[in-house]
N, C-alpha and C positions, 0 to 999 in steps of 0.2 A: 141070389148071390149079390145082385146089384144093391139091394138095401143094406147088406152087411158091409159092403165096400163104402157106401155113403156114410154109415155110422162111424166107421173107423177114420174116414177122412175128416169128418166134422170134429171128432174128439181130438184128433191130432192138431187141428187148427186152434181149438179152444185152449188146450193145456200147453201147447207149444208157445203160445203168445203170452201166457200168464207170467207176471214178474217173479223173479227169484226171491225166495224167503230169506230174510236176514239171518245170518248165522247166530245161534244162541251164544250169549255171553260177550258179543262184540259190541262195543260202544264207541262212538266217535269221541276222540280226544279234543279238548279245547286247543286252539292255536297257541303255540308257545311264544308268539311274538309279544314283546313288551312295548307298549305304546307310551309315548311321552305324555307329560301332564297337559301340554297344550292340545294334543290330539284327544286326550281324555275329556277335557272340558268342551272341545269343539265338536268331536264326532264319534266319541266312544259309544259303542252300542248299549252299554250298561245304562248310560244316562239318557238314552232315547226313551226309556220307560221309567227308570227310577229317578227319584229326586236328588239332584246334585246337592241342593241346599241341606238336605237331611244329613248327608255324610260329610259336609264341610262346616258344620256348626261349631261354635267356639267350644273348647274343651270343658267338660263337666266332670266333677269329682266322681271317680269310680267308673266312668264311661270311657271306652276306648277312644282316644283322640285322633279321629281320622284326619282332620285338617292339619294337625301337627305333622303327621306322616306324609301327607300330600305335599306340604311345604318343604319337606326334606327330599322330595323328588320321587317318592314311592308311588306306585300305581296299583289300582285294585287287583289286577291279575298277577302281581308279584306276591301278594299275601293270600289271595283267594283262588280257588280252583273253580271257575264259573262254568263247569261242565253241564251242558244240557238243562239249564234252569233247575237243577236239583239243589239239595242242601249245600250251601257254600262251605267247603272244607278249607280250613285255614292252614296255610303253609307255615307251620311253626318254626321251621328251621331258619327262616329268614330273620326272625326276632333276634337270634344270637349274633347277628352281624353287628348290632349296636349294644344289645343288652346282655349283661352277664347274668344268666338265669339258671346256672347249674346248681349252686348251693347258696341258700339264704340263711344267714345267722341271726337269731333273735337273742340279743344280749342285754336287754333292758332289766332282766331279773338277776337274782343271785345265782341262778342255775340256768345258764345259757343253753340254747338248743339249736340244732341245725336242721333245716328243712331242705330235703333233696327235691328241688323243683324239677330238675331234669327227669328224674325217675317218675314223678307224678304226671308230668306232661306226656310221657309215653303211654300212660294208662288211660288218661282222661282228656276230654276236650277242654279247651280254655274256659268256655262259658259254664262248665259245670262248677267252677270255683269263682269266676269273675263275671260281674261284680257282686253276685248274690251272697257268696260266703266271704270273700275278701275283695275290698276295693282295689282297683288296678293302679295302686300307687304305693311305693315303698314307704313303710312306716306310718301308713294311714290309720292303722288300728293298734291299740295296746292290748295284746292278747293276754288274758289271765286264765289260770286254771279253773277258776270259778265259772268263767264264760264257757270254756271247753267242756266242763262237766255238765253244763246245762244244755249242751248241744249246739253251741255257737262255734264259729271258726273251725279249728281242727276237729272239734267234737261232732261236727255235722256228719263225718264219716267214721271217725275213731270212737265208735260206741260199742265195740265188741262184736258187732254183727257185720257191718260193711267192711270194717278194718279192725285191727287190734284195738283194744280199749285204751283210753287215755290214761287209765290208772297204771299202765305198764310204763312207768316213768323212764326206766333205763333204755327204752327203745329210742327216745329222742334226746334225753339228757345224760350228761356224764355225771354219774352220781358220786364221783370221788370227792367233789366239793362238799359233800355232806357227811363224809366219814370223819366226824369230829365230835367233840363234846360241847354241849350248849349249857351255859351257866345262867341260872336264874337267881338274881340277887334277892335275898330274904333277910330282913332285919330281925335281930334277936336270936332266932333259932339256928341260923347259919344258911349259907347258900346251897342251892340244889344243883347238882351236876348231872345232866342228862346225856347219856351216850347214844347219840343218834346211830352210830355205826353198829353198836350192839343190838339195838332194836330192829334195824333194817335187815340184819342177818336172820332174825327170828320171824319177822312179820313182813308182809308186803306193804307197799306204800298206802294202798287204799284201805288197810286195816285201821289207819289213824286219820288219813286225809281224804276228804274234808269233813267227814261226819263228826270226828272228835276235835280236830284242830284245823282251822283254816290254814291255807298255804300262804301264810304271811310271817315274815321274820319277827314282827312285833305283834304277836297275837293278843296280848293283854294279860292281865293278872288272873292267876288261877287260885281259887279259894278252896281251903280245906273242906268247908261245908259242902261245896259242890262235889268234891271227890268222894265224900262219905255217901253221897246220893248216886254214885256210879257214873259221874260225869268226868270228862277229861281223863286224867291219869287213873282215876277210880274205876274206869271202865274195865281195866285189866287188873289193877292192883286192888283186888277184893279178897285175897286170901285163897282163891281157887286157881285162877290163871297165873297170878304172880303174888308176891308178898303184899300184905294189906297196907293201906296208906297209914295205918296206926303204928306201923313199924318205922318211926320217924328217922332213926339213925341210918336207915338204908339210903336215904336220899339227902337229908340235911347234914352237912358237915360243919360242925361248930368250930 
């Protein structure tokens, strides 16, 4: 019996003195204290290991200007969550204190579009778009549909797989501006009147753009010889899909 008592006593000493295991899912939160800039430069723990010069460099095009924000009085832990040396999560809510980032309007074209920055910011991290896809500067890029169709800018996601295809024009543009007739001046035989509204009710935008017609207001001259070969208007006006291009009176008004 003595040996049994000895074993129980030793076991109690061993397991009784062992430290308690940390509860699962419990992580320490970073202190919420906001340190002044003077303290940041002088004694902030971040810069005891990280280079202050790296984050206070002069602003570069497309790169987030840390120095400019430091000069405004902001400190690292107002924008970043430096929890446990893990990935630095950006506190994006603070940006709206100075920047209006809810809706951005692109109005350099004849068909303006609105970009809901607020909705996208809720779904993605800032660095998924900046500066790789868009430079972090208003008006830094002149976005064209040709660029988007080739996978640049909005087209990096709006390819029909990650997000709806860029060919779904009405998702971003108000198409009412194109519900009109386009007049092509032709000497001798009479001008051609093209009803954009009529054609967009029958076909989707990507049926014609950009494979038949570039998305430009001044596309250039269209030759009848090209149409006879099935190009431009002749792609549909071949006598099967629509009236043939040989039926001159349908388009030319003398």
